[in-house]
C-alpha positions in Angstrom: -1.1 -0.8 -17.2 0.5 2.2 -15.7 -1.0 3.6 -12.5 -0.4 6.7 -10.5 -1.1 7.4 -6.9 -0.5 9.8 -4.0 -1.1 10.5 -0.4 -4.0 12.8 0.5 -1.9 16.0 0.4 -0.1 14.9 -2.7 3.3 15.6 -1.2 4.1 11.9 -1.8 3.4 10.6 -5.3 4.3 7.3 -6.9 3.6 5.3 -10.0 3.7 1.6 -10.9 3.0 -0.8 -13.7 1.0 -4.0 -13.3 -1.6 -6.0 -15.0 -5.1 -4.4 -14.8 -6.2 -4.4 -11.2 -9.5 -6.3 -10.8 -9.1 -7.6 -7.2 -7.8 -6.6 -3.9 -6.9 -7.7 -0.4 -8.2 -6.5 2.9 -6.5 -7.7 6.1 -8.1 -7.9 9.6 -4.9 -7.5 11.7 -4.9 -4.8 14.3 -3.2 -2.1 12.2 -5.0 -2.9 8.9 -8.4 -3.0 10.4 -7.8 0.5 11.9 -6.4 1.8 8.6 -9.3 0.2 6.7 -6.9 -0.2 3.8 -7.8 -2.1 0.6 -4.4 -3.3 -0.7 -3.2 -4.8 -3.9 -3.4 -8.6 -3.8 0.0 -8.9 -5.3 3.4 -7.2 -4.7 4.7 -4.7 -7.2 8.3 -5.5 -8.2 10.9 -2.9 -7.6 11.5 -2.4 -11.4 7.8 -1.6 -11.7 7.5 0.9 -8.8 8.8 4.4 -8.5 8.3 7.2 -5.9 8.1 10.3 -8.1 7.8 12.9 -5.4 8.2 13.2 -1.7 10.6 10.4 -0.7 11.8 12.6 2.2 8.2 13.2 3.3 7.7 9.5 3.9 8.2 7.9 7.3 7.9 4.3 8.5 5.8 2.8 11.2 6.7 -0.7 12.6 4.4 -2.8 14.8 5.0 -5.9 16.8 7.5 -8.1 15.1 8.6 -5.3 12.8 8.1 -7.4 9.7 6.1 -4.8 7.8 7.4 -1.3 6.8 4.2 0.8 6.9 5.1 3.9 4.9 3.1 7.0 5.6 3.2 10.7 4.7 4.5 12.8 7.6 2.3 15.7 6.5 -1.2 14.1 6.1 -0.7 10.7 7.7 -1.9 8.6 4.8 -0.5 5.2 4.2 0.1 4.7 0.5 2.1 1.4 0.5 4.2 -1.0 2.5 6.9 -3.6 2.0 8.0 -6.4 4.3 11.3 -8.0 5.5 10.3 -11.1 3.5 9.9 -9.1 0.3 12.0 -5.9 0.7 11.4 -3.4 -2.1 8.3 -5.2 -3.3 5.3 -3.1 -2.4 1.7 -3.7 -1.7 -0.2 -0.6 -2.6 -3.1 1.1 -0.7 -5.5 1.1 -3.6 -7.4 4.0 -2.1 -4.4 6.1 -3.1 -4.5 5.1 -6.8 -5.9 7.7 -9.1 -9.1 6.7 -11.0 -9.4 3.3 -9.4 -12.7 2.4 -7.6 -11.1 0.1 -4.9 -14.5 -0.5 -3.3 -15.8 -2.0 -6.6 -13.0 -4.6 -6.8 -13.3 -8.3 -5.8 -11.9 -8.1 -2.3 -10.3 -11.1 -0.7 -10.5 -11.0 3.1 -7.2 -12.0 4.6 -7.1 -13.3 8.3 -3.9 -11.5 9.4 -5.3 -11.4 12.9 -4.6 -15.1 13.4 -1.5 -15.5 11.2 1.6 -16.6 13.1 
């Protein structure tokens, strides 16, 4: 399926292809719990992901060991996706930013990132 998403102000827009999204991941690490993000359970491959608008509006936040690139819109502050140094260019999507997707209605796996090493 082809999905489209954006930040809140729509200055950043993106699209990706994946199988139908029926489940999600929610992490309890210090940044994810504060963002309250519901993320894709799987990474989107670079060939299946495209930023269609607002590349220059994106900024990156790093925390702690700087393993995760938390992308956010410099205008509205919304986090639409991230990648990691382990999987550069492969994105997990903030499913709350995906059009016409009820992320709260998905089967959500709770991930204990708070205690991961």
